[in-house]
Backbone bond lengths (Angstrom), bond angles and torsions (degrees), N, CA, C in turn:
res aa  C-N    CA-C-N  psi(-1)  N-CA   C-N-CA  omega(-1)  CA-C   N-CA-C  phi
1 M - - - 1.468 - - 1.522 111.80 -
2 A 1.330 114.78 -40.07 1.457 118.84 -179.51 1.522 111.00 -63.96
3 T 1.352 113.76 -38.40 1.463 117.87 -179.44 1.525 110.81 -65.76
4 L 1.334 114.86 -42.45 1.466 118.40 179.41 1.515 111.06 -64.92
5 T 1.331 116.52 -42.81 1.461 120.24 -179.65 1.516 111.49 -63.69
6 A 1.322 114.91 -42.20 1.460 118.25 -179.41 1.522 111.79 -66.29
7 G 1.314 115.81 -28.78 1.462 118.37 -177.86 1.500 114.98 -81.87
8 K 1.325 117.46 -14.99 1.461 120.15 -175.34 1.521 113.30 -63.17
9 P 1.346 119.47 -47.84 1.460 117.69 -179.01 1.520 113.32 -58.31
10 R 1.343 116.10 -39.28 1.459 118.41 179.92 1.529 111.16 -66.24
11 T 1.318 116.63 -39.58 1.465 120.05 178.96 1.524 111.28 -65.19
12 T 1.340 115.05 -44.29 1.464 119.65 179.28 1.518 111.25 -62.53
13 G 1.328 116.73 -43.44 1.452 120.00 178.90 1.509 112.24 -63.44
14 K 1.342 116.00 -38.96 1.454 119.45 178.63 1.509 111.35 -65.92
15 K 1.365 116.21 -41.59 1.465 119.39 178.41 1.521 111.42 -63.02
16 A 1.340 116.02 -42.20 1.468 119.28 178.96 1.519 110.93 -62.81
17 K 1.338 115.33 -40.02 1.462 118.89 178.55 1.523 110.66 -64.52
18 D 1.360 116.16 -40.61 1.460 119.39 179.16 1.523 111.58 -64.68
19 I 1.341 116.80 -36.35 1.460 120.37 -179.53 1.526 110.90 -63.13
20 F 1.345 116.40 -46.07 1.454 119.67 -175.57 1.523 112.66 -77.93
21 S 1.320 118.29 -14.87 1.457 120.96 177.72 1.524 112.11 -108.69
22 S 1.323 117.58 11.48 1.459 121.24 -177.39 1.526 110.40 -79.17
23 P 1.338 117.15 162.13 1.469 120.73 176.17 1.521 113.02 -59.44
24 V 1.341 117.13 -31.18 1.468 119.90 178.43 1.523 110.81 -63.05
25 A 1.351 115.73 -45.61 1.466 119.63 179.30 1.519 110.91 -64.28
26 S 1.335 116.59 -40.07 1.467 119.77 178.46 1.522 110.97 -63.98
27 G 1.342 115.73 -42.45 1.453 119.04 178.09 1.521 112.54 -63.93
28 F 1.342 115.80 -39.03 1.465 119.94 177.84 1.522 110.86 -63.41
29 A 1.333 116.98 -40.18 1.471 120.95 178.52 1.519 110.89 -65.15
30 I 1.338 116.36 -38.71 1.468 119.76 178.79 1.525 110.81 -65.34
31 V 1.335 117.27 -41.13 1.465 120.95 178.30 1.525 110.88 -61.12
32 I 1.343 116.62 -44.93 1.464 120.46 178.68 1.526 110.63 -61.27
33 A 1.343 116.65 -42.53 1.467 120.50 179.79 1.528 111.17 -62.67
34 I 1.332 116.66 -40.64 1.467 120.03 179.31 1.528 110.89 -65.73
35 L 1.328 116.78 -46.48 1.464 120.44 179.03 1.530 111.11 -61.49
36 W 1.336 116.07 -36.07 1.465 120.09 -179.76 1.529 111.22 -70.94
37 T 1.338 116.53 -28.42 1.464 121.08 -175.82 1.523 112.50 -86.29
38 I 1.322 117.78 -22.90 1.468 120.85 -175.69 1.532 112.82 -55.19
39 P 1.350 120.67 -46.92 1.475 118.34 179.75 1.525 113.56 -59.32
40 T 1.338 117.29 -40.65 1.465 120.06 178.74 1.524 110.74 -66.23
41 F 1.334 116.28 -41.18 1.465 119.65 178.83 1.527 111.02 -64.80
42 S 1.329 116.66 -40.51 1.469 119.47 178.55 1.523 111.00 -65.42
43 L 1.337 116.43 -33.95 1.468 120.19 176.56 1.517 110.61 -63.67
44 L 1.339 116.48 -43.16 1.467 120.42 178.37 1.525 110.95 -63.28
45 V 1.324 117.39 -45.94 1.467 121.13 -178.86 1.527 110.40 -62.35
46 T 1.325 116.26 -44.39 1.469 119.87 -179.40 1.517 111.18 -63.41
47 S 1.331 117.41 -36.20 1.466 120.22 -176.12 1.521 112.76 -68.47
48 I 1.340 118.68 -21.72 1.464 120.66 -178.60 1.533 111.75 -104.88
49 R 1.345 117.35 13.68 1.465 120.75 176.46 1.531 109.74 -100.25
50 P 1.326 118.13 150.53 1.472 120.57 176.36 1.533 110.64 -64.78
51 E 1.300 115.41 158.09 1.464 121.05 -177.96 1.523 111.99 -60.43
52 T 1.331 116.91 -39.94 1.469 119.19 -178.88 1.524 111.47 -64.10
53 D 1.320 117.24 -39.41 1.464 120.38 178.78 1.524 111.23 -68.40
54 I 1.321 117.16 -38.31 1.459 121.05 -179.39 1.522 110.69 -63.32
55 N 1.339 115.93 -41.38 1.460 120.44 -177.23 1.521 113.89 -79.19
56 S 1.339 117.62 -14.45 1.456 119.83 -175.51 1.525 114.31 -108.07
57 S 1.326 118.58 -18.11 1.462 120.31 -176.66 1.517 110.25 -152.42
58 G 1.344 115.30 164.16 1.448 121.42 179.25 1.514 112.75 -75.54
59 W 1.324 116.41 164.26 1.456 120.86 -175.21 1.530 112.17 -65.58
60 W 1.346 116.87 -26.97 1.462 120.13 -177.15 1.526 112.58 -69.61
61 T 1.340 117.33 -17.89 1.469 119.73 177.32 1.526 111.82 -73.18
62 F 1.311 116.28 -7.01 1.461 119.95 177.91 1.528 111.19 -60.28
63 F 1.340 117.06 -31.46 1.457 120.45 -176.11 1.527 112.03 -75.00
64 T 1.312 118.06 -24.95 1.466 121.11 175.96 1.523 111.84 -93.08
65 N 1.329 116.73 -23.46 1.466 121.14 179.23 1.527 108.60 -137.31
66 P 1.328 117.48 72.52 1.476 120.07 -176.26 1.519 111.91 -69.60
67 N 1.294 115.97 110.85 1.455 122.52 179.45 1.522 107.45 -130.29
68 I 1.326 116.62 106.64 1.464 121.93 -172.41 1.520 110.22 -101.92
69 S 1.329 115.08 134.88 1.456 121.56 176.80 1.530 108.66 -148.25
70 F 1.321 115.84 136.44 1.472 121.30 178.48 1.528 111.39 -104.11
71 E 1.322 115.14 21.84 1.465 119.84 -179.52 1.527 111.36 -64.49
72 N 1.329 116.63 -36.01 1.464 119.64 179.87 1.526 111.04 -62.33
73 Y 1.325 117.27 -41.90 1.462 120.81 178.98 1.519 111.71 -67.25
74 E 1.331 115.95 -36.32 1.466 119.57 177.96 1.523 110.78 -64.65
75 K 1.346 116.43 -42.60 1.454 119.81 179.05 1.531 111.21 -64.19
76 V 1.333 115.32 -43.43 1.459 119.74 -175.47 1.520 111.82 -68.29
77 L 1.332 117.11 -46.36 1.461 120.76 -170.57 1.525 113.19 -83.17
78 F 1.325 117.74 -35.83 1.459 118.82 -167.87 1.527 114.95 -121.08
79 V 1.325 118.07 -6.78 1.465 120.68 -179.63 1.524 108.46 -111.84
80 G 1.322 116.36 115.77 1.453 121.11 177.57 1.511 111.24 -97.59
81 T 1.305 115.02 -173.45 1.460 121.53 176.32 1.525 108.89 -123.40
82 G 1.323 115.57 -178.59 1.453 118.63 178.26 1.508 112.95 -66.80
83 V 1.328 116.66 -21.26 1.471 121.40 -178.48 1.517 111.72 -103.41
84 N 1.334 117.05 -40.93 1.454 121.99 -173.95 1.523 111.33 -111.68
85 P 1.329 117.54 137.33 1.463 120.59 174.35 1.525 110.35 -74.67
86 P 1.340 118.62 172.54 1.473 120.40 177.96 1.529 111.50 -60.12
87 M 1.323 114.65 158.03 1.453 119.61 -173.06 1.523 112.71 -70.44
88 F 1.338 118.33 -22.32 1.454 117.89 -179.81 1.533 111.14 -63.82
89 Q 1.339 117.38 -26.64 1.464 118.96 174.90 1.530 110.61 -67.86
90 Y 1.333 117.05 -41.45 1.453 120.33 176.45 1.533 111.08 -65.00
91 F 1.341 116.04 -32.14 1.463 120.09 177.07 1.524 110.31 -61.05
92 F 1.317 117.31 -46.03 1.467 120.23 178.63 1.518 111.32 -70.71
93 N 1.335 117.07 -30.64 1.465 119.49 173.59 1.528 110.72 -61.63
94 S 1.339 116.54 -42.02 1.466 120.00 178.89 1.519 111.21 -63.81
95 L 1.325 117.32 -39.21 1.459 119.99 176.06 1.521 111.13 -64.80
96 A 1.337 116.75 -41.38 1.460 120.54 179.97 1.521 112.18 -66.63
97 V 1.324 117.03 -28.77 1.461 121.04 176.63 1.520 110.95 -80.12
98 T 1.329 116.57 -45.38 1.463 121.32 -168.53 1.521 113.07 -73.89
99 I 1.324 117.76 -46.01 1.472 120.00 -174.29 1.528 111.98 -59.69
100 P 1.349 120.46 -52.45 1.468 118.25 176.31 1.528 113.65 -65.38
101 A 1.354 117.01 -34.03 1.462 120.17 -179.63 1.521 112.40 -70.67
102 V 1.322 117.83 -11.83 1.459 122.02 172.75 1.524 110.50 -95.60
103 I 1.321 117.06 -41.66 1.467 120.95 -177.01 1.526 111.62 -67.98
104 F 1.331 117.99 -42.85 1.462 120.71 -175.79 1.535 112.57 -60.89
105 P 1.338 120.39 -53.25 1.464 118.75 -179.39 1.525 113.42 -65.89
106 I 1.332 117.98 -34.25 1.468 119.33 177.63 1.524 110.46 -64.38
107 T 1.324 116.89 -43.99 1.464 120.36 -179.47 1.519 111.38 -62.50
108 L 1.333 117.18 -47.08 1.461 120.32 179.92 1.524 111.26 -67.32
109 A 1.339 116.42 -40.38 1.466 119.99 -174.65 1.519 111.94 -69.49
110 V 1.313 118.52 -36.73 1.456 119.47 -176.59 1.531 110.61 -68.50
111 F 1.332 118.21 -35.37 1.461 120.42 175.87 1.527 110.89 -71.54
112 A 1.346 116.42 -41.94 1.464 119.56 179.51 1.517 110.97 -65.39
113 A 1.319 117.86 -42.61 1.463 120.99 179.42 1.519 111.25 -65.74
114 Y 1.312 117.11 -36.82 1.476 120.82 177.64 1.524 110.67 -62.86
115 A 1.331 116.45 -43.97 1.461 119.76 179.29 1.524 111.64 -66.97
116 L 1.323 117.18 -42.78 1.468 120.57 -178.86 1.529 112.34 -70.71
117 A 1.317 117.63 -26.20 1.455 120.49 -177.78 1.526 113.00 -86.17
118 W 1.342 118.10 -32.13 1.458 119.63 -170.33 1.519 115.07 -123.49
119 F 1.316 118.91 -17.49 1.461 119.95 179.10 1.526 109.24 -88.54
120 E 1.320 116.13 139.02 1.457 121.64 177.26 1.530 108.98 -98.94
121 F 1.333 116.73 113.75 1.462 120.62 176.60 1.523 108.46 -153.77
122 R 1.316 115.08 157.37 1.456 120.79 -176.40 1.537 110.54 -67.91
123 G 1.330 115.34 136.14 1.458 120.91 178.32 1.512 114.10 83.93
124 R 1.339 117.65 10.91 1.462 120.40 -177.10 1.529 111.46 -62.05
125 D 1.325 116.98 -47.69 1.467 120.21 -178.71 1.526 111.43 -66.20
126 F 1.318 116.91 -37.29 1.464 120.04 178.84 1.527 110.65 -63.77
127 I 1.314 116.92 -41.85 1.467 120.34 179.14 1.524 110.47 -64.40
128 F 1.344 116.51 -42.77 1.462 119.73 -178.74 1.524 110.97 -63.56
129 F 1.340 117.25 -47.21 1.462 119.29 -178.46 1.529 111.39 -69.31
130 S 1.319 117.60 -29.70 1.469 120.14 175.95 1.530 110.98 -66.69
131 I 1.332 115.50 -41.48 1.466 119.47 177.28 1.520 110.67 -64.66
132 F 1.332 116.05 -43.00 1.465 119.99 179.21 1.532 111.12 -63.10
133 A 1.348 116.97 -36.60 1.467 120.65 -178.88 1.526 111.92 -67.18
134 L 1.328 118.00 -21.50 1.462 120.46 179.78 1.522 112.14 -64.78
135 Q 1.326 117.74 -16.34 1.456 119.70 179.26 1.527 112.64 -67.12
136 V 1.335 117.82 -20.00 1.467 120.26 -177.87 1.525 111.60 -83.71
137 V 1.344 117.87 -9.02 1.466 120.46 -180.00 1.525 109.14 -74.86
138 P 1.336 119.44 120.02 1.474 120.64 179.90 1.516 111.37 -62.71
139 L 1.300 115.05 137.16 1.464 120.56 -179.59 1.522 111.37 -59.28
140 Q 1.315 116.70 -37.45 1.469 120.34 -175.04 1.528 112.05 -63.25
141 L 1.338 117.59 -28.97 1.467 120.18 -179.36 1.520 112.61 -70.23
142 T 1.315 117.41 -21.21 1.464 120.56 -175.20 1.525 112.99 -96.05
143 L 1.321 118.28 -8.52 1.463 120.06 -173.28 1.524 112.19 -64.25
144 V 1.330 116.48 -50.70 1.467 120.01 -177.13 1.523 112.18 -66.48
145 P 1.354 120.54 -47.86 1.476 119.08 177.45 1.525 113.12 -58.96
146 L 1.329 117.44 -42.23 1.457 119.16 179.35 1.525 111.44 -66.75
147 L 1.316 116.79 -39.61 1.457 120.07 179.55 1.527 110.69 -63.79
148 Q 1.321 117.13 -41.04 1.465 120.46 175.98 1.522 111.54 -64.83
149 L 1.336 116.45 -38.05 1.458 120.00 178.65 1.520 111.12 -63.61
150 F 1.314 117.58 -44.19 1.456 120.52 -179.20 1.530 111.77 -68.95
151 A 1.330 116.96 -34.00 1.462 120.26 -174.89 1.521 112.82 -87.64
152 K 1.371 117.44 -41.40 1.456 120.75 -172.62 1.521 114.18 -116.60
153 G 1.325 118.11 -8.09 1.447 120.29 -175.86 1.521 111.06 80.70
154 L 1.308 116.60 -164.94 1.463 122.58 -179.51 1.519 109.37 -124.37
155 V 1.329 115.60 115.83 1.457 122.11 -178.78 1.523 108.38 -126.57
156 I 1.328 116.93 124.83 1.465 123.37 176.23 1.521 107.87 -116.45
157 G 1.349 115.25 112.12 1.459 119.26 -174.56 1.515 110.28 66.81
158 E 1.312 115.84 -120.21 1.464 120.84 176.28 1.524 111.93 -107.26
159 T 1.324 115.95 8.59 1.461 120.60 -178.04 1.522 109.59 -101.09
160 T 1.309 116.22 125.31 1.459 122.14 177.64 1.523 108.91 -94.39
161 L 1.331 115.57 109.68 1.462 120.00 178.86 1.525 111.36 -84.30
162 I 1.331 115.50 -41.93 1.468 120.66 177.17 1.521 107.30 -130.57
163 P 1.321 118.86 120.37 1.470 119.64 -179.87 1.520 111.25 -71.26
164 A 1.316 115.75 166.22 1.466 120.82 176.86 1.523 109.35 -59.85
165 L 1.309 116.73 124.22 1.463 121.09 -173.67 1.528 112.64 -81.70
166 G 1.328 116.46 -27.69 1.460 119.61 178.23 1.518 113.92 64.01
167 I 1.323 116.42 37.23 1.466 119.88 -177.14 1.528 112.55 -111.73
168 T 1.317 117.85 6.51 1.460 119.87 178.83 1.528 109.90 -65.83
169 G 1.329 115.01 145.38 1.451 119.74 -177.96 1.513 113.48 82.96
170 T 1.351 118.08 9.50 1.461 122.38 177.08 1.533 109.24 -122.02
171 Y 1.322 115.31 177.74 1.464 119.83 177.84 1.526 112.90 -72.95
172 I 1.317 117.56 -23.19 1.471 121.32 -169.97 1.529 112.52 -59.04
173 P 1.341 120.90 -50.75 1.473 118.37 179.90 1.530 113.13 -63.39
174 I 1.330 118.07 -30.30 1.474 120.36 177.42 1.521 109.58 -67.85
175 W 1.342 116.85 -42.82 1.465 120.50 177.63 1.530 111.04 -61.24
176 I 1.334 115.89 -46.12 1.468 119.77 -178.02 1.523 110.62 -63.17
177 A 1.328 116.93 -43.94 1.466 120.64 -178.33 1.527 111.04 -62.62
178 H 1.325 116.90 -46.90 1.463 119.40 -179.58 1.530 111.19 -66.19
179 T 1.319 117.21 -34.57 1.464 120.10 177.21 1.521 111.02 -65.21
180 I 1.320 117.16 -43.65 1.465 121.05 178.61 1.521 111.01 -62.86
181 F 1.323 117.08 -44.23 1.460 120.47 -176.91 1.529 112.16 -71.22
182 G 1.323 117.85 -26.45 1.454 120.61 -176.79 1.520 115.10 -91.02
183 L 1.332 118.01 -18.55 1.463 120.59 -174.49 1.532 114.69 -62.94
184 P 1.343 120.98 -43.94 1.480 118.43 -177.90 1.521 113.65 -57.47
185 L 1.319 117.68 -47.02 1.463 120.01 179.39 1.522 110.80 -66.41
186 A 1.314 117.49 -39.17 1.464 120.38 -178.76 1.527 111.07 -63.98
187 I 1.328 116.99 -45.51 1.462 119.97 -179.90 1.522 110.74 -65.28
188 F 1.324 117.46 -41.55 1.467 120.77 179.66 1.530 110.74 -62.51
189 L 1.329 117.33 -46.58 1.461 121.01 -177.60 1.522 111.03 -65.96
190 L 1.322 117.49 -45.66 1.462 120.65 -177.96 1.525 111.77 -71.08
191 H 1.332 117.37 -35.87 1.468 120.83 178.24 1.521 110.65 -60.81
192 N 1.334 117.11 -46.84 1.462 120.27 179.54 1.525 111.91 -62.48
193 F 1.302 116.96 -35.48 1.460 119.86 179.54 1.524 110.94 -71.61
194 L 1.326 117.26 -43.90 1.464 120.41 -177.93 1.519 111.75 -66.62
195 R 1.323 117.86 -29.91 1.450 120.56 178.66 1.525 112.55 -66.31
196 Q 1.325 117.45 -18.87 1.462 121.32 179.67 1.521 113.18 -84.97
197 I 1.327 117.46 -9.82 1.467 119.38 177.02 1.523 108.90 -65.31
198 P 1.324 119.29 129.51 1.472 120.80 -178.07 1.522 111.90 -57.47
199 R 1.309 115.85 130.13 1.459 120.70 179.84 1.527 111.18 -64.12
200 E 1.335 116.82 -30.04 1.459 119.70 179.33 1.524 111.35 -61.81
201 L 1.341 116.41 -33.56 1.460 120.48 179.23 1.526 110.94 -65.91
202 V 1.327 115.55 -42.58 1.462 120.16 179.15 1.525 110.14 -68.09
203 E 1.319 117.43 -42.82 1.463 120.44 -179.52 1.525 111.25 -65.17
204 A 1.314 117.39 -36.83 1.466 120.13 176.88 1.528 110.67 -63.77
205 A 1.316 116.66 -39.08 1.464 119.71 177.92 1.524 111.02 -66.87
206 R 1.336 117.35 -36.75 1.468 119.92 177.29 1.530 110.78 -65.57
207 V 1.329 116.77 -39.37 1.464 120.19 178.47 1.527 110.96 -63.23
208 D 1.338 116.30 -35.01 1.460 120.37 179.15 1.522 112.70 -76.54
209 G 1.328 117.05 -0.35 1.460 120.70 175.58 1.512 115.53 96.51
210 A 1.325 118.21 9.62 1.465 120.58 -179.82 1.528 109.91 -76.60
211 N 1.332 116.39 135.97 1.462 119.85 175.01 1.527 109.44 -85.87
212 W 1.351 115.91 179.86 1.460 119.79 -174.69 1.520 112.08 -64.44
213 F 1.331 117.13 -37.19 1.466 119.04 -178.96 1.523 111.09 -71.97
214 T 1.327 117.57 -37.50 1.463 120.46 177.12 1.522 111.00 -64.40
215 M 1.336 117.05 -42.20 1.464 119.97 176.95 1.520 111.12 -62.95
216 F 1.335 116.07 -35.41 1.465 119.62 179.51 1.525 110.64 -65.59
217 T 1.317 117.83 -46.60 1.460 121.41 -175.23 1.524 112.68 -76.82
218 K 1.333 117.60 -32.68 1.463 121.02 -174.19 1.529 113.53 -95.11
219 I 1.334 117.67 -27.02 1.459 120.34 -174.70 1.530 111.74 -118.10
220 V 1.330 115.76 -58.30 1.463 120.38 -171.28 1.522 111.75 -67.31
221 L 1.316 117.56 -49.04 1.465 120.59 -176.01 1.528 112.72 -62.90
222 P 1.338 120.19 -47.28 1.481 118.31 177.50 1.521 113.37 -61.43
223 L 1.344 117.54 -36.36 1.452 120.33 179.90 1.530 112.35 -74.03
224 S 1.321 117.23 -16.52 1.468 121.50 -176.42 1.523 113.28 -91.51
225 I 1.318 117.69 2.51 1.467 120.53 -176.49 1.530 112.54 -55.73
226 P 1.355 120.97 -43.54 1.475 118.64 179.39 1.525 113.32 -60.31
227 A 1.342 117.29 -43.44 1.463 120.01 179.87 1.523 110.95 -67.28
228 I 1.314 117.18 -40.50 1.467 120.85 178.66 1.528 110.02 -63.42
229 A 1.337 116.75 -43.00 1.463 120.07 179.19 1.526 111.59 -64.49
230 S 1.329 117.20 -37.13 1.469 120.32 178.73 1.523 110.85 -63.32
231 F 1.333 116.17 -47.45 1.459 117.93 178.75 1.521 110.96 -67.15
232 L 1.323 117.28 -34.91 1.463 119.85 178.59 1.522 110.41 -58.46
233 I 1.337 116.68 -41.68 1.468 119.78 178.48 1.522 110.57 -64.33
234 F 1.341 116.37 -47.74 1.464 119.61 179.28 1.527 111.29 -57.66
235 Q 1.329 116.04 -50.91 1.463 120.46 -175.28 1.518 111.58 -67.30
236 F 1.335 116.97 -39.91 1.460 119.84 -179.76 1.525 110.88 -63.10
237 L 1.332 116.51 -46.74 1.468 119.66 179.55 1.519 111.24 -63.30
238 W 1.332 116.75 -40.35 1.460 120.48 -178.90 1.526 111.11 -64.71
239 V 1.332 116.90 -48.57 1.466 120.29 -176.80 1.523 110.75 -70.55
240 W 1.325 117.50 -42.52 1.467 120.20 -177.71 1.529 111.59 -63.31
241 N 1.318 116.81 -38.37 1.468 120.84 -177.69 1.526 113.13 -91.31
242 D 1.313 117.34 2.31 1.465 120.12 -176.41 1.526 111.51 -75.20
243 L 1.309 115.05 138.33 1.462 122.19 174.08 1.519 110.94 -113.92
244 L 1.334 117.00 -42.45 1.457 121.54 -171.16 1.522 112.71 -63.99
245 V 1.318 117.60 -50.67 1.465 120.87 -177.55 1.526 110.89 -66.57
246 G 1.338 116.86 -45.16 1.458 119.54 -179.96 1.515 112.72 -63.58
247 L 1.337 116.96 -37.81 1.457 120.67 179.82 1.520 111.47 -72.24
248 T 1.341 117.06 -38.62 1.467 120.96 -177.24 1.521 112.21 -72.39
249 F 1.324 117.23 -52.23 1.458 120.84 -174.32 1.520 112.95 -86.40
250 G 1.340 117.24 -10.90 1.455 119.07 173.00 1.506 113.11 -79.56
251 A 1.341 116.73 -8.30 1.466 123.09 175.98 1.522 112.50 57.31
252 G 1.337 116.90 30.48 1.458 120.28 177.11 1.509 115.04 74.37
253 S 1.331 118.07 9.36 1.465 121.07 -178.32 1.527 110.09 -78.72
254 K 1.310 117.34 126.39 1.463 121.10 179.51 1.525 111.18 -69.15
255 S 1.327 117.93 -24.24 1.457 121.01 -175.95 1.520 112.69 -73.12
256 V 1.344 118.10 -17.18 1.464 120.76 179.70 1.525 111.79 -123.59
257 A 1.329 118.29 0.03 1.463 121.09 -176.64 1.525 110.32 -68.68
258 P 1.339 118.61 133.40 1.463 120.72 177.37 1.520 112.01 -74.92
259 M 1.324 115.91 174.74 1.454 121.50 -175.38 1.524 112.45 -64.50
260 T 1.326 117.70 -30.93 1.462 120.15 -179.10 1.527 111.41 -62.61
261 V 1.317 117.56 -31.74 1.467 120.66 177.56 1.520 110.08 -65.22
262 R 1.333 116.57 -42.29 1.471 120.04 178.66 1.519 111.07 -67.32
263 L 1.322 117.95 -38.26 1.459 120.93 178.67 1.521 110.92 -62.77
264 A 1.342 116.37 -39.16 1.458 120.05 179.60 1.528 111.59 -66.28
265 E 1.332 117.24 -28.57 1.461 121.59 -178.74 1.523 112.88 -91.52
266 M 1.328 116.86 -8.09 1.460 120.04 -169.91 1.527 113.28 -71.23
267 V 1.317 117.66 -37.18 1.465 120.89 -178.42 1.518 109.33 -83.07
268 G 1.325 116.73 137.50 1.456 120.98 179.35 1.515 112.36 -68.90
269 T 1.314 116.05 172.75 1.467 120.89 -177.05 1.526 112.14 -65.55
270 R 1.315 118.36 -23.43 1.463 121.95 179.19 1.539 112.12 -107.26
271 G 1.321 116.14 18.09 1.458 119.99 176.71 1.515 114.32 81.32
272 S 1.324 118.45 11.80 1.454 120.26 179.69 1.530 109.94 -76.84
273 G 1.309 115.56 152.59 1.461 120.54 176.78 1.514 113.97 80.45
274 W 1.331 117.65 18.21 1.456 117.95 -178.30 1.523 112.37 -71.84
275 E 1.349 117.72 -17.50 1.459 119.22 176.87 1.531 110.73 -66.89
276 V 1.335 117.13 -30.14 1.461 120.91 176.16 1.527 110.17 -75.20
277 L 1.315 116.17 -31.58 1.459 120.79 179.22 1.520 111.40 -62.13
278 T 1.334 118.37 -33.13 1.461 120.02 179.50 1.526 111.11 -62.97
279 A 1.325 116.71 -40.75 1.467 120.09 177.23 1.521 110.88 -66.63
280 G 1.331 116.51 -42.67 1.454 119.63 178.63 1.512 112.40 -63.89
281 A 1.330 116.33 -40.37 1.461 120.09 179.53 1.519 111.04 -65.23
282 F 1.340 117.22 -40.20 1.463 118.78 -179.74 1.523 111.00 -69.30
283 V 1.317 117.86 -35.44 1.470 120.07 175.06 1.528 110.33 -60.62
284 S 1.327 116.15 -38.43 1.462 119.88 -176.61 1.521 113.38 -70.90
285 I 1.352 118.16 -23.05 1.463 119.50 -177.55 1.523 112.50 -97.43
286 V 1.325 118.23 -5.49 1.464 119.95 -177.92 1.526 111.03 -65.30
287 V 1.315 117.08 -48.31 1.471 120.33 -177.10 1.529 111.79 -64.53
288 P 1.345 120.29 -47.28 1.475 118.61 175.86 1.524 113.23 -58.01
289 L 1.329 118.27 -37.05 1.463 120.04 177.59 1.523 111.14 -63.63
290 I 1.317 116.81 -41.44 1.470 120.30 178.51 1.520 110.64 -62.77
291 V 1.340 116.73 -44.37 1.465 120.53 179.94 1.519 110.61 -63.40
292 F 1.324 117.36 -43.66 1.456 120.18 -177.23 1.522 111.39 -64.74
293 F 1.333 117.81 -48.45 1.466 119.81 -177.70 1.522 112.05 -69.55
294 A 1.334 117.48 -26.50 1.463 119.81 177.49 1.524 111.87 -71.78
295 L 1.349 116.98 -29.56 1.469 120.65 -175.63 1.516 113.11 -114.63
296 Q 1.332 118.44 9.66 1.455 120.15 -172.74 1.523 112.63 -64.69
297 R 1.334 119.31 -27.87 1.460 120.02 -178.20 1.519 111.91 -67.95
298 Y 1.341 116.73 -22.36 1.458 120.10 176.39 1.521 112.60 -90.47
299 F 1.341 116.28 -14.24 1.460 119.90 -166.71 1.528 112.12 -63.44
300 V 1.332 117.36 -52.90 1.457 120.69 -176.36 1.518 110.76 -66.03
301 R 1.330 116.94 -40.29 1.466 119.91 -179.99 1.518 111.45 -61.57
302 G 1.304 116.86 -43.57 1.454 119.46 179.62 1.503 113.31 -74.46
303 L 1.342 116.71 -32.94 1.467 120.60 -179.07 1.515 111.58 -67.08
304 L 1.328 117.42 -34.85 1.454 121.49 -178.61 1.522 112.57 -90.61
305 A 1.328 117.63 7.37 1.461 120.00 -178.74 1.512 110.28 -62.67
306 G 1.324 116.02 130.00 1.448 121.29 177.47 1.501 114.90 81.50
307 S 1.351 118.27 -1.48 1.469 119.74 -176.51 1.513 111.91 -82.66
308 V 1.331 118.37 -26.07 1.459 121.74 -179.53 1.514 109.06 -134.39
309 K 1.292 114.78 159.50 1.452 121.67 174.61 1.517 108.39 -108.98
310 G 1.305 118.50 129.35 1.435 120.53 -178.62 1.506 112.71 -111.26
């Protein structure tokens, strides 16, 4: 009886492993992937069809009557209106917003996570959990206070703590806002990953005479690439697809408005011109797809950092 009882967990675990690695599970995953990809594929097909075909038939008729036209992309990228410039300007605006808004929080978070993971000081755990708790603060609650801070500064009574910064209508408040919103998740993700680095490795480096900064650049930073890449994907997708922060802190300026603002304005009040929107939408997802597929091999490793002990 003891032998049978002892063998049950191993048998159950093996069966569970066989279930999730079976051809049925693989086929189910492939079906889900295909269903998930169909909307994006239909968007691509619709964007390269002429306007008359789009308005008269569904995208699936493209395979029986293939009629390709890049007129929609030409209108979106290079033809502006009296109010809005061409979309390629918004494309570069999105790059100008996204790249610094990804680099700044990663740079700050990796140093903060390194200190919280390896430095011994009073209140370390309290600071870490306080930073992690900031993730529960809704973004919408911070928009008005931050906007007032950037526009008018901080004045309590007759004392001016922060003068009016005068940065509204520029990229700077958008960068600051995205950095603030991204730091809690970045520090939490990187902290959990850095805590998994073997302590013996760090102690061996200390014995060899390496200081804290040398250990950071030679040991910690190279080993942290998966976690950094995971957060980079999260932050890049969030900032690139963001409308609310860019619209609020851009102060309505077309010179700093990201592409999502133009996409929101592209369709008329009665839904006209949606065939052009398909081209604009596909242009907006090309860069995130490139970033994701370029860093996908690090994604799962960094995402699961700190979730298990090995």
